[in-house]
C-alpha positions, 0 to 999 in steps of 0.5 A, spaced: 338 327 767 338 325 759 334 329 755 331 325 749 329 329 742 324 326 737 323 330 730 317 328 728 310 328 731 307 323 726 305 315 728 312 314 730 315 320 733 309 321 737 309 313 741 316 314 742 314 320 745 308 317 749 312 312 751 318 316 753 314 320 757 310 315 761 317 310 762 321 316 764 320 320 771 321 327 770 328 329 771 328 327 765 326 331 758 322 328 753 322 335 748 319 334 741 321 338 734 316 339 729 314 343 724 306 340 724 302 344 729 297 338 728 297 331 730 294 327 724 290 319 723 293 318 717 289 312 715 283 316 716 285 321 709 282 316 705 274 318 709 276 325 708 277 325 702 271 322 699 267 326 704 264 322 710 268 325 716 271 332 716 279 333 717 277 335 724 275 329 727 282 326 725 287 331 729 288 335 734 293 340 736 299 338 738 301 343 744 296 343 749 297 335 750 304 336 750 304 341 756 299 337 759 303 330 759 309 334 760 313 334 754 316 339 751 314 342 743 318 347 739 314 347 732 320 348 727 323 345 722 331 341 722 336 344 718 342 340 720 345 334 724 351 335 728 352 329 732 359 332 735 356 338 737 361 344 735 367 348 737 362 352 742 357 347 744 360 340 746 353 337 746 351 333 741 344 338 737 340 339 731 339 346 728 331 347 728 328 353 725 322 356 728 316 356 723 311 360 727 310 365 732 314 371 734 321 366 733 319 364 726 325 364 722 329 363 728 334 358 729 336 354 735 342 349 736 336 344 740 342 339 743 340 331 746 343 325 750 338 321 745 335 323 738 329 319 734 329 321 728 322 320 726 320 325 720 318 321 716 318 322 708 318 329 703 312 328 699 317 328 693 311 331 689 316 335 685 319 328 683 314 329 677 313 334 673 306 337 673 304 332 679 301 338 685 296 337 689 290 341 687 292 342 680 293 339 673 286 335 677 290 332 681 290 330 688 292 327 695 290 325 700 297 324 704 295 330 708 289 332 711 289 338 707 289 334 701 284 330 703 280 336 704 283 338 697 281 332 694 274 331 696 273 338 693 274 336 686 271 329 686 264 333 689 265 338 684 266 333 679 260 328 682 255 335 681 257 334 673 256 327 673 249 328 676 248 333 670 249 329 665 257 329 664 261 322 663 268 322 666 274 319 667 277 317 673 284 315 675 288 313 681 294 310 683 301 311 683 304 318 681 311 315 680 315 310 678 319 308 685 312 310 689 310 306 695 303 306 699 299 303 694 295 301 700 293 308 701 291 308 694 287 302 693 283 304 699 281 309 696 280 307 689 275 303 692 272 308 696 271 312 690 268 307 686 262 306 692 261 313 693 259 314 686 254 309 687 252 312 693 250 319 689 247 314 683 253 316 678 257 310 678 255 309 671 258 315 669 264 314 670 270 310 668 274 309 674 283 306 673 288 303 677 295 306 674 300 303 678 308 302 678 306 294 680 308 288 676 302 284 679 296 286 682 297 286 690 304 287 690 303 293 695 311 294 695 311 286 697 313 283 693 305 280 692 302 274 698 300 268 697 295 268 703 288 264 705 282 266 704 276 264 708 278 256 705 282 257 699 289 259 698 290 265 693 295 270 691 294 277 693 293 279 685 287 274 684 285 278 690 285 284 688 283 282 681 277 279 684 275 285 688 277 291 681 273 286 677 267 286 682 267 293 681 268 294 674 274 298 675 280 297 671 287 298 670 294 298 668 301 295 671 308 297 670 307 304 669 312 309 672 308 316 670 313 321 669 308 327 667 302 331 669 299 336 664 291 338 666 288 332 665 293 327 662 298 323 665 303 321 662 307 314 662 311 309 661 311 302 662 315 296 661 316 294 655 319 302 654 312 305 650 311 312 653 303 312 654 298 317 656 292 317 660 286 322 660 283 324 667 277 329 669 280 327 676 285 323 678 289 322 686 296 319 685 301 317 690 307 322 689 315 319 691 317 318 697 324 321 700 328 324 705 329 330 706 335 332 704 338 334 711 346 336 712 350 333 717 357 336 720 363 334 725 365 338 730 369 341 725 364 343 721 366 337 716 360 335 712 359 327 715 352 326 711 355 319 708 355 318 716 347 319 718 344 319 711 343 315 704 337 319 702 333 317 709 338 316 715 342 310 715 341 304 722 343 297 723 342 295 716 346 291 711 347 296 706 352 292 701 350 292 694 348 285 692 344 281 686 337 281 688 337 273 689 342 275 694 338 280 699 335 276 705 331 278 711 336 279 714 339 285 711 333 288 715 335 293 721 333 290 728 335 296 732 334 302 728 340 305 731 346 309 727 352 305 727 356 312 728 353 315 732 350 310 738 345 315 741 342 316 734 335 312 732 330 313 726 324 308 726 318 309 722 320 311 715 326 314 717 330 310 716 333 307 710 331 301 707 337 296 705 333 294 698 327 295 695 322 287 698 319 287 691 323 284 685 327 291 681 325 292 675 327 295 669 323 298 662 326 297 656 330 303 656 332 303 663 328 306 668 326 303 673 319 302 674 317 298 681 315 300 688 319 302 694 317 298 700 312 301 705 313 302 712 308 305 714 302 304 719 303 298 724 311 298 723 312 305 724 308 305 731 312 298 733 319 300 731 318 307 735 315 304 742 322 298 741 326 304 740 324 308 746 324 302 751 332 300 748 333 308 750 329 307 757 333 301 758 340 305 756 337 311 761 335 306 767 341 301 767 347 306 764 349 303 759 347 302 753 341 297 752 339 294 745 334 288 748 329 290 745 328 289 737 324 287 732 325 286 724 321 286 718 323 280 716 319 277 724 314 282 723 307 282 722 303 288 719 296 288 718 292 293 714 285 294 713 283 298 706 276 300 707 272 298 701 267 304 702 263 307 708 257 306 711 254 303 718 250 296 714 252 298 708 260 299 708 266 294 706 272 292 707 279 289 705 282 286 711 290 283 709 295 281 715 302 279 713 306 275 716 313 277 716 312 283 712 320 282 708 318 275 705 323 270 708 324 265 703 329 261 708 323 259 713 318 259 708 320 257 701 313 255 699 309 260 701 312 265 698 316 267 704 310 268 709 306 264 714 300 260 711 294 262 717 298 269 719 297 272 712 290 272 710 284 276 706 277 278 708 272 281 705 266 284 708 262 289 712 266 287 717 273 290 715 269 296 715 267 296 722 274 294 724 277 300 720 272 304 724 273 303 731 280 302 730 280 309 727 276 311 733 282 308 739 288 310 736 285 317 736 284 315 743 291 313 745 293 318 741 290 323 746 294 319 752 287 318 755 287 313 761 289 307 760 292 308 752 297 304 753 294 297 753 292 299 746 297 295 742 300 298 736 
């Protein structure tokens, strides 16, 4: 009998647990350890943040589902990693601390044969002074509770605008190294559309602020994409969308401090500037959780497991930007020191940025960190689960299933306004996620035809359809596994 422990119940953790439980017989134990009581479909937080969906529509409780499906569940947070066990426990384990109930505050050694670290990122709001969701007129849509608060703040401002108040709205990234520009891009388009729906668009100045060097970078160094019969840069496409909606933009901005209604930032010229606002939604930096690891003698071996995020089968050799390659990126998400530990989704440490690193004239790094959200999280979780399943069934290590972000595509459908007949969506498909300049030297490292953009009502309908499809899948309803990651 094998015991597989999954840390985290987000997209990666939940996908891994579902596939493991379906494909392994009940003699094998699947256990999820997560401090969160609910599963949330994060892509739909955007609609919660504009009041078009209730948070209860994008989440459900984990415990009843896991009990029904035969998946163990501990509502606890990981404290430390012990991949060799210790003097009193010969099996590897993680030390977990319960966060609710009668065991709250108590710690437990959770042993395992295989460990999947799917803890995702720490939302590092404290990395930017004053960037606190719900304070200083700044909000977030990173969680459903944040999105609920964002709608409360936005709705209050809309009511003031209806009474004649002119307002400034600022949306984008709240740190010089933030990622997840796509979520902010989606939110700014939805906010703009909601202002039109409430007939107050003429009362608002809307500004995009980002650490991107160009529009449409999205932490992926931009894209050359097919758009209808044309070929255009993602910068041109996003610029067209913003101009059509009267959205201004500030680029190369490393936000470093937030005061009530004032965002302080440094630009690539090294200038310290400010932007006033009445409502802001700024994505924080993502960071590792700061986990510690110890060997069987209680010696600190954190550097064997973590480099901020978890170390996997990537090439972390420091090298100049010009020497970076798709070959640097991991394929199995296995820790090289401890072969029974894996880290799919956002939990693994990327070997380097995808966008070209840029420093301000003061030396401040201002560029996006690489995204690993959405489709890549689900795909990498499934391949990790499949490798563990094969290893258990064959009784020997199997790493047959592989998938690098350098040979993996991703589809992003950014809602650009909610409505059955008036909604819109910006659909962008990218292949590969990490550009391969050797294979596609003349098309910015990506394959045209599989890297394309579309704008229109169909995108909104597809996004809405995916919302319901993936909630269905996450609830593990009949034939859920037929829905791809």
